[in-house]
C-alpha positions as CSV (number, residue, x, y, z in Angstrom):
1,X,-35.1,11.5,0.7
2,X,-37.0,10.5,-2.4
3,X,-36.4,6.9,-3.6
4,X,-35.4,6.2,-7.2
5,X,-36.8,3.9,-9.8
6,X,-33.9,2.4,-11.8
7,X,-33.6,0.5,-15.0
8,X,-30.8,-2.1,-15.3
9,X,-29.8,-0.7,-18.7
10,X,-29.2,2.7,-17.1
11,X,-27.1,1.2,-14.4
12,X,-25.0,-0.9,-16.7
13,X,-22.0,1.6,-17.1
14,X,-21.8,1.8,-13.3
15,X,-22.1,-2.0,-12.9
16,X,-19.4,-2.6,-15.5
17,X,-17.1,-0.1,-13.7
18,X,-17.7,-1.7,-10.3
19,X,-17.2,-5.2,-11.7
20,X,-14.0,-4.2,-13.6
21,X,-12.4,-2.3,-10.8
22,X,-13.6,-4.6,-8.0
23,X,-15.3,-1.8,-6.1
24,X,-18.4,-1.6,-4.1
25,X,-21.5,-0.9,-6.2
26,X,-22.8,2.1,-4.2
27,X,-25.4,3.7,-6.6
28,X,-28.5,2.3,-5.0
29,X,-30.0,3.2,-1.6
30,X,-32.5,1.4,0.6
31,X,-36.1,1.4,-0.8
32,X,-34.9,2.2,-4.3
33,X,-36.6,0.2,-7.0
34,X,-34.8,-1.6,-9.8
35,X,-36.3,-3.3,-12.9
36,X,-34.9,-6.7,-14.0
37,X,-36.9,-7.5,-17.1
38,X,-35.9,-8.9,-20.5
39,X,-35.0,-6.2,-22.9
40,X,-37.5,-5.7,-25.7
41,X,-35.5,-3.3,-27.9
42,X,-33.1,-5.5,-30.0
43,X,-30.4,-2.8,-30.4
44,X,-30.3,-2.1,-26.6
45,X,-30.4,-5.8,-25.8
46,X,-27.6,-6.6,-28.2
47,X,-25.5,-3.8,-26.8
48,X,-26.0,-5.2,-23.3
49,X,-25.0,-8.7,-24.4
50,X,-21.9,-7.4,-26.1
51,X,-20.9,-5.3,-23.1
52,X,-21.5,-8.2,-20.7
53,X,-19.5,-10.6,-23.0
54,X,-16.6,-8.1,-23.2
55,X,-16.5,-7.6,-19.4
56,X,-16.6,-11.4,-18.7
57,X,-14.0,-12.1,-21.4
58,X,-11.6,-9.6,-19.9
59,X,-12.3,-11.1,-16.4
60,X,-11.6,-14.6,-17.6
61,X,-8.8,-13.5,-19.9
62,X,-10.2,-15.0,-23.1
63,X,-10.7,-13.6,-26.5
64,X,-14.3,-12.3,-26.8
65,X,-14.3,-13.1,-30.5
66,X,-13.7,-16.8,-29.7
67,X,-15.6,-17.4,-26.5
68,X,-18.8,-15.7,-25.4
69,X,-20.7,-16.3,-22.2
70,X,-24.0,-15.2,-23.9
71,X,-25.2,-15.7,-27.4
72,X,-26.4,-12.7,-29.5
73,X,-30.1,-13.3,-28.7
74,X,-29.6,-14.0,-25.0
75,X,-31.2,-10.6,-24.1
76,X,-34.7,-12.1,-24.5
77,X,-34.1,-15.6,-23.0
78,X,-35.8,-16.5,-19.8
79,X,-32.9,-18.4,-18.2
80,X,-29.6,-17.6,-19.9
81,X,-29.9,-13.9,-19.9
82,X,-27.3,-11.2,-19.0
83,X,-30.0,-9.4,-17.1
84,X,-30.0,-12.3,-14.6
85,X,-26.2,-12.2,-14.4
86,X,-26.3,-8.5,-13.4
87,X,-29.2,-9.2,-11.0
88,X,-27.2,-11.9,-9.3
89,X,-24.2,-9.6,-9.2
90,X,-26.3,-6.8,-7.6
91,X,-27.7,-9.5,-5.2
92,X,-24.2,-9.7,-3.7
93,X,-24.4,-6.0,-2.7
94,X,-28.1,-5.8,-1.8
95,X,-31.1,-7.8,-0.5
96,X,-34.1,-7.4,-2.7
97,X,-37.8,-8.1,-2.4
98,X,-40.2,-8.5,-5.4
99,X,-42.6,-5.6,-5.7
100,X,-45.9,-7.4,-6.8
101,X,-47.7,-4.3,-7.9
102,X,-45.2,-3.7,-10.7
103,X,-45.6,-7.3,-12.0
104,X,-47.5,-6.1,-15.1
105,X,-46.5,-9.0,-17.4
106,X,-47.8,-12.2,-16.0
107,X,-45.2,-14.0,-18.2
108,X,-42.7,-13.0,-15.5
109,X,-44.6,-14.7,-12.7
110,X,-42.5,-17.5,-11.3
111,X,-39.3,-16.3,-12.9
112,X,-36.5,-14.2,-11.5
113,X,-37.6,-11.2,-13.6
114,X,-39.6,-8.3,-12.2
115,X,-39.2,-5.1,-10.3
116,X,-37.5,-5.3,-6.9
117,X,-37.0,-3.1,-3.9
118,X,-33.7,-2.7,-2.1
119,X,-34.4,-3.8,1.5
120,X,-30.9,-4.0,2.8
121,X,-27.4,-2.9,1.8
122,X,-24.6,-5.3,2.5
123,X,-21.3,-4.1,3.9
124,X,-18.0,-5.1,2.2
125,X,-17.3,-8.2,4.3
126,X,-20.7,-9.6,3.6
127,X,-20.4,-8.7,-0.1
128,X,-17.2,-10.7,-0.4
129,X,-18.8,-13.7,1.4
130,X,-21.7,-13.6,-0.9
131,X,-19.6,-13.4,-4.0
132,X,-17.4,-16.3,-2.8
133,X,-20.5,-18.6,-2.1
134,X,-22.5,-17.7,-5.2
135,X,-22.7,-18.6,-8.8
136,X,-23.7,-15.6,-10.8
137,X,-26.1,-17.0,-13.4
138,X,-24.1,-20.2,-13.5
139,X,-20.7,-18.4,-13.5
140,X,-18.4,-18.9,-10.4
141,X,-16.2,-15.9,-9.9
142,X,-12.9,-15.9,-8.0
143,X,-13.5,-12.3,-7.2
144,X,-13.1,-10.0,-4.2
145,X,-14.2,-6.4,-3.7
146,X,-11.4,-4.1,-2.7
147,X,-12.1,-1.8,0.3
148,X,-11.7,2.0,0.1
149,X,-11.4,4.4,3.0
150,X,-14.8,5.9,2.2
151,X,-16.8,2.7,2.1
152,X,-18.2,2.8,5.7
153,X,-19.2,6.5,5.3
154,X,-20.9,5.8,2.0
155,X,-22.7,2.8,3.5
156,X,-23.9,4.9,6.4
157,X,-25.2,7.6,4.1
158,X,-27.0,5.2,1.8
159,X,-28.5,3.1,4.6
160,X,-29.9,5.5,7.0
161,X,-32.1,8.6,6.3
162,X,-30.8,11.6,8.1
163,X,-34.1,13.4,8.6
164,X,-34.1,14.2,12.4
């Protein structure tokens, strides 16, 4: 099975759906690559900030016009960036390792940004433990993923290649 290269912006609709519906994020497979880098396009970055603020405002039941987790220019910050929130969220579902050969921009060295490889997919019990213990980019969530009957089958299909 060919492994995929994914950009966080392309995964955002699936991430938002998973977060909003409290479901397992099951789009990535082992050995897939995902890019977590600051967004350079201002329009795309602003859209990501707006969508992230809307999702978090709905989760915390606050008015997004009054309270925002991320300021408008957060998409190019090195620390308070929605990219890092979604990276931390995905880190509850997967174990990642940094792929050094994709570290083109030396400005990302020593930061949480870069291209990562999925090395392990967590099952639902482990996902819920990780979410309970973690702060996602400084945000503590009282959040639990709801199990569905197909979770174990999907986990098996995404974890093990079936080429015999």
